[in-house]
C-alpha positions as CSV (number, residue, x, y, z in Angstrom):
1,M,-10.7,4.0,-2.3
2,T,-7.2,6.1,-2.7
3,A,-6.5,4.6,-0.1
4,L,-6.4,0.8,-0.5
5,N,-4.8,1.2,-3.8
6,D,-1.6,3.0,-2.5
7,I,-1.5,0.0,-0.2
8,A,-2.3,-2.3,-2.4
9,D,0.4,-1.0,-4.9
10,A,2.7,-1.2,-2.3
11,L,2.2,-5.2,-1.7
12,R,1.9,-5.5,-5.6
13,R,6.0,-3.8,-5.9
14,W,7.3,-6.8,-3.2
15,P,10.9,-7.1,-5.1
16,L,11.0,-3.2,-4.1
17,W,10.8,-3.2,-0.8
18,L,12.4,-6.9,0.0
19,W,15.5,-5.3,-1.6
20,F,15.6,-2.1,0.5
21,A,15.1,-4.2,3.8
22,Q,18.3,-6.3,2.3
23,Q,20.1,-3.4,1.9
24,D,19.3,-2.0,5.2
25,I,20.6,-5.0,7.1
26,K,23.9,-5.5,4.6
27,S,24.6,-1.5,5.6
28,R,23.2,-2.3,9.3
29,Y,26.4,-5.3,9.4
30,R,28.4,-4.0,7.2
31,G,32.3,-4.2,7.7
32,S,31.4,-7.1,10.7
33,L,32.7,-10.1,10.9
34,L,29.6,-12.2,11.7
35,G,27.1,-10.0,10.8
36,P,23.4,-10.6,11.8
37,I,24.8,-13.7,13.9
38,W,25.8,-10.7,16.9
39,L,21.9,-10.5,17.2
40,V,21.6,-14.5,17.7
41,L,24.3,-14.3,19.9
42,N,23.4,-11.3,22.0
43,L,19.7,-13.1,22.0
44,G,21.2,-16.6,23.6
45,I,23.3,-14.8,25.7
46,L,20.1,-13.1,27.2
47,V,18.4,-16.4,27.5
48,S,21.1,-18.2,29.3
49,A,21.4,-15.5,31.7
50,L,17.5,-15.3,32.5
51,S,17.1,-19.2,32.8
52,L,19.7,-19.4,35.2
53,I,18.8,-16.3,37.4
54,Y,15.2,-16.0,37.0
55,A,14.7,-19.6,36.9
56,T,15.9,-20.3,40.4
57,I,14.8,-16.7,41.9
58,F,11.1,-18.0,40.3
59,G,11.5,-21.6,41.3
60,L,10.5,-22.9,37.9
61,P,11.8,-25.6,35.7
62,I,14.3,-24.8,33.2
63,E,13.0,-27.0,30.9
64,V,9.6,-24.7,30.8
65,Y,10.9,-21.2,31.6
66,T,14.0,-21.6,29.1
67,P,12.0,-22.1,25.8
68,H,9.4,-19.4,27.1
69,V,11.5,-16.3,27.1
70,G,13.4,-18.0,24.3
71,T,10.3,-17.9,21.9
72,G,8.9,-14.6,24.2
73,F,11.8,-12.9,23.5
74,I,12.2,-13.9,19.6
75,A,8.7,-12.7,19.2
76,W,9.0,-9.2,21.0
77,W,12.1,-8.1,19.5
78,F,10.2,-8.5,16.1
79,I,6.5,-6.4,17.5
80,S,9.0,-4.0,19.1
81,G,11.4,-3.7,16.5
82,M,8.8,-3.0,14.2
83,L,6.8,-0.2,16.2
84,V,9.8,1.3,17.1
85,D,11.4,1.4,13.6
86,S,8.2,2.3,11.9
87,C,7.8,5.5,13.6
88,T,10.8,6.8,11.0
89,A,10.0,4.8,8.3
90,F,9.2,8.2,6.2
91,T,11.3,10.5,8.2
92,A,14.1,8.7,7.4
93,N,13.8,7.8,3.7
94,A,12.5,11.7,3.1
95,Q,14.6,11.6,0.2
96,I,13.5,8.9,-1.3
97,I,9.6,10.0,-0.8
98,R,10.3,13.3,-2.0
99,N,12.2,12.1,-5.3
100,M,10.3,9.2,-6.4
101,P,6.5,8.5,-6.4
102,L,6.4,5.2,-4.5
103,P,3.5,4.4,-2.6
104,I,3.7,5.5,1.0
105,G,3.0,1.8,2.6
106,I,6.2,1.0,0.9
107,H,8.3,2.3,3.7
108,V,6.7,0.7,6.2
109,L,6.8,-2.6,4.2
110,R,10.5,-2.4,4.2
111,V,10.7,-2.1,8.0
112,L,8.5,-5.4,8.5
113,A,10.2,-7.1,5.9
114,R,14.0,-6.2,7.4
115,Q,12.4,-7.0,10.6
116,T,11.2,-10.5,9.3
117,V,14.5,-11.4,8.7
118,L,16.3,-10.6,11.8
119,M,13.3,-12.8,13.5
120,L,13.9,-15.1,10.9
121,H,18.5,-15.3,12.1
122,N,16.9,-15.1,16.0
123,M,14.7,-18.9,14.6
124,I,18.5,-20.1,15.6
125,V,18.2,-19.8,19.4
126,Y,14.5,-21.6,19.0
127,L,15.9,-24.6,17.0
128,V,19.0,-24.6,19.5
129,I,16.2,-24.1,22.5
130,A,13.9,-26.9,20.6
131,V,16.7,-30.1,20.3
132,S,18.2,-29.0,23.9
133,F,14.5,-29.6,25.4
134,A,13.3,-31.9,23.1
135,I,10.6,-29.9,21.5
136,W,9.4,-31.6,18.7
137,P,6.7,-29.9,16.1
138,N,3.1,-31.1,16.0
139,A,0.1,-30.1,14.1
140,N,-0.3,-26.9,16.3
141,T,3.2,-25.9,15.7
142,L,1.9,-25.0,11.8
143,L,-0.4,-22.5,13.8
144,V,2.6,-20.4,13.8
145,F,2.4,-19.1,10.3
146,V,-1.1,-17.9,11.0
147,G,-0.1,-16.5,13.9
148,Y,2.5,-14.5,12.4
149,A,0.7,-13.3,9.3
150,L,-2.0,-11.9,11.7
151,V,0.1,-10.4,13.8
152,A,2.8,-8.8,10.9
153,T,-0.8,-7.4,9.1
154,L,-1.5,-5.6,12.7
155,L,2.1,-4.2,12.8
156,F,1.8,-3.2,8.9
157,S,-1.6,-1.4,9.5
158,S,0.1,-0.4,13.0
159,G,3.0,0.9,11.6
160,I,1.5,3.2,9.1
161,C,-0.5,5.4,11.5
162,L,2.5,5.2,13.4
163,A,4.8,6.5,10.8
164,I,2.4,9.1,9.5
165,I,1.8,10.6,13.3
166,C,5.5,10.4,13.7
167,A,6.3,12.4,10.3
168,R,3.7,15.2,11.7
169,Y,4.9,15.3,15.5
170,R,8.4,14.5,15.8
171,D,8.3,13.9,19.8
172,V,5.9,11.2,19.1
173,P,9.0,8.1,18.4
174,H,10.2,9.0,22.2
175,I,7.3,8.1,23.5
176,V,6.6,4.7,21.6
177,A,10.2,4.1,22.7
178,S,9.7,4.6,25.7
179,I,6.2,2.8,26.5
180,V,7.9,-0.5,24.4
181,Q,10.6,-0.5,27.2
182,V,8.0,-0.2,30.1
183,V,5.4,-2.5,28.2
184,M,8.3,-5.5,28.0
185,F,8.4,-5.6,31.9
186,V,4.4,-6.3,32.4
187,T,3.9,-8.7,29.6
188,P,4.6,-12.3,30.5
189,I,8.0,-12.5,28.5
190,M,10.2,-12.8,31.7
191,F,7.4,-14.5,33.4
192,L,4.7,-17.1,33.4
193,K,1.1,-15.8,32.7
194,D,0.4,-17.8,35.5
195,M,2.3,-16.0,38.0
196,L,0.0,-13.8,37.9
197,Q,-2.5,-15.8,39.5
198,K,-5.4,-13.4,40.9
199,R,-4.4,-10.7,38.5
200,I,-4.1,-12.7,35.1
201,Y,-6.5,-10.0,33.7
202,I,-3.2,-8.2,33.1
203,A,-2.1,-10.3,30.8
204,N,-5.7,-10.9,29.1
205,V,-6.1,-7.0,28.0
206,N,-2.4,-6.9,27.3
207,P,-2.3,-6.2,23.3
208,F,1.5,-7.4,23.3
209,Y,0.9,-10.5,25.4
210,H,-1.9,-11.7,22.8
211,M,0.9,-11.1,19.7
212,I,3.5,-12.9,21.7
213,E,1.7,-15.3,22.2
214,A,0.4,-16.3,18.9
215,I,3.9,-16.8,17.9
216,R,5.1,-18.1,21.0
217,A,2.7,-20.7,21.7
218,P,2.6,-22.5,18.3
219,L,6.6,-22.8,18.7
220,L,6.1,-24.7,22.2
221,G,3.5,-26.8,20.1
222,Q,0.0,-24.9,22.0
223,N,-2.7,-23.7,20.5
224,P,-2.8,-20.4,21.3
225,E,-5.8,-19.3,23.5
226,P,-9.3,-18.7,21.8
227,I,-8.9,-14.9,23.1
228,T,-5.9,-14.7,21.1
229,W,-6.9,-15.4,17.8
230,V,-10.4,-13.2,18.8
231,F,-7.9,-9.8,19.4
232,L,-5.9,-10.4,16.8
233,I,-8.7,-10.2,14.1
234,G,-10.5,-7.7,15.9
235,A,-7.3,-5.6,16.2
236,N,-7.0,-6.2,12.6
237,V,-9.9,-4.8,11.3
238,A,-9.8,-1.8,13.9
239,A,-6.0,-0.9,12.5
240,A,-6.7,-1.6,9.1
241,L,-9.4,1.5,9.1
242,A,-7.4,3.4,11.0
243,A,-5.1,3.3,8.6
244,L,-6.7,3.1,5.3
245,Y,-8.5,6.9,7.4
246,L,-4.9,8.4,7.7
247,V,-3.6,7.2,4.3
248,K,-7.0,9.3,2.5
249,R,-6.4,11.8,5.0
250,T,-3.4,12.1,5.0
251,G,-1.5,10.0,2.8
252,H,-0.3,12.9,0.0
253,R,0.7,15.4,2.3
254,V,3.8,13.0,3.5
255,P,6.6,14.7,1.0
256,Y,5.7,17.7,2.7
257,L,5.6,16.5,6.3
258,V,9.3,14.9,5.7
């Protein structure tokens, strides 16, 4: 039960990893006039450009396409950012890990907290979209908290696995970054799932689609499909078991690997 205790101890120290995340964001935007607002502006420009171009190409109503792509990218940047940054969660904090006896899970929670704060900044774009296209909150909107909790838990477990593996094999972060770039183009973010028609199974077997949909659908006032909830629950169990196994087997070696 040592691995479980390590993760539980990391969760209990939430003020520490929240403070680390806050310092990361301040450091990233130090010297910038607008700070995190640049991230919001980038997303807003991207969504506007894609809406004008792709809605015209695909012949889709802009009131359907813009909310879809906007909320899709909000979820995607959170998910992809968490996966990519988790790869260096240990190696980037080597000095802290070597000199301070902290639970290793803290460093992954630090990444999760940082990406969550950045996603909350991007919610400004969602609010603009919601007001512009009259997307008003309803009962389904509350499911965004359930969706976020399931996705965040899955990303935390996956992040621990990636952090440990990448501390041992330094080429893996590059592989993960490349995979994430490719996955974006085969996941229904810039296109609608229904556009796949007979190949709709491509979305149904895509784990990234279900993670995005668990956040996107409630934001659009919709209830995610049952298959999305089933996938997230099953994936959480599998990822948690994998994380506990790796922490138990390799967690004590992390200070020597970094």
